[in-house]
C-alpha positions in Angstrom: -19.9 -9.6 4.8 -18.9 -8.6 1.2 -15.0 -8.0 0.7 -13.8 -4.2 -0.7 -12.7 -4.1 -3.6 -8.7 -3.8 -3.2 -5.6 -2.8 -5.3 -2.9 -5.6 -4.8 0.7 -4.8 -4.0 4.0 -6.5 -5.1 4.4 -8.7 -2.0 1.2 -10.2 -2.2 1.1 -11.0 -6.2 4.5 -12.1 -5.4 3.4 -14.6 -3.1 0.3 -15.4 -5.3 2.8 -16.3 -7.8 4.7 -18.3 -5.5 1.4 -20.2 -4.7 1.9 -19.6 -0.9 -1.6 -21.5 0.3 -3.1 -18.3 2.2 -2.6 -16.1 -0.5 -3.9 -18.2 -3.0 -7.0 -18.9 -1.0 -7.6 -15.4 -0.1 -7.5 -14.5 -3.8 -9.6 -16.9 -4.9 -12.5 -15.8 -2.1 -11.5 -12.4 -4.1 -12.2 -13.4 -7.1 -15.3 -15.2 -6.5 -17.1 -11.5 -5.2 -14.7 -9.4 -8.0 -14.1 -11.2 -10.7 -10.9 -9.5 -11.3 -7.7 -8.2 -9.6 -6.5 -4.7 -9.8 -2.9 -3.6 -9.1 -0.8 -0.5 -10.3 1.3 -0.2 -13.6 4.2 0.2 -11.0 3.5 -3.3 -9.6 3.3 -4.7 -12.7 6.5 -3.3 -13.4 8.3 -4.5 -10.2 7.4 -8.3 -10.8 8.2 -8.2 -14.2 12.0 -6.7 -13.5 12.4 -9.2 -11.0 11.3 -12.5 -12.5 13.3 -11.4 -16.0 16.2 -10.6 -13.5 15.7 -14.4 -12.4 15.2 -15.4 -15.8 12.0 -17.2 -14.3 10.1 -17.8 -17.8 7.7 -20.2 -16.5 6.7 -17.6 -13.4 7.0 -14.9 -16.0 4.5 -16.5 -18.5 2.0 -17.2 -15.6 2.3 -13.2 -14.5 1.5 -12.5 -18.2 -1.6 -14.3 -17.9 -2.7 -13.0 -14.7 -1.9 -9.6 -16.0 -4.1 -10.0 -19.0 -7.2 -11.3 -16.5 -6.7 -8.2 -14.4 -6.9 -4.5 -13.9 -3.8 -2.9 -14.6 -3.9 0.9 -13.3 -1.8 3.9 -13.9 -0.1 6.0 -12.4 -1.2 9.6 -12.4 0.3 12.5 -10.8 -2.6 12.8 -8.7 -2.1 9.5 -7.2 1.8 10.1 -7.0 1.0 13.3 -4.8 -1.4 11.5 -2.3 0.9 8.9 -1.7 3.8 10.7 -0.9 1.6 12.7 1.4 0.5 9.4 3.1 4.0 8.2 3.5 5.4 11.9 4.9 2.1 11.2 7.5 3.3 8.0 8.3 7.0 8.8 8.6 6.1 11.9 10.7 4.0 9.3 13.4 7.1 6.8 14.0 6.6 2.9 13.8 4.4 2.4 16.6 1.2 4.3 15.9 -1.9 3.0 14.1 -2.4 3.3 10.0 -4.5 6.3 9.2 -7.8 5.5 7.7 -8.8 6.4 4.3 
């Protein structure tokens, strides 16, 4: 069964940079089907600021290469509005409720 295309978040990319074995394997499988990773410019910022704060130059260089080989999506006002709406709905449901389907 084909994997759906996904937008990776900061936590997953951080674990990828740390070479977490499960994440690395899943990314390899994903790339075999989709060729490129995708994440938002906000995720790029979050990782880059952390790497610069730690002065992790080797990881920053690896992340730069990853960015060059990936799709980095801009954040539009429409995306911000939708994300805020979903966040509000999830807060209203509380921690025990299932995640909404999109």
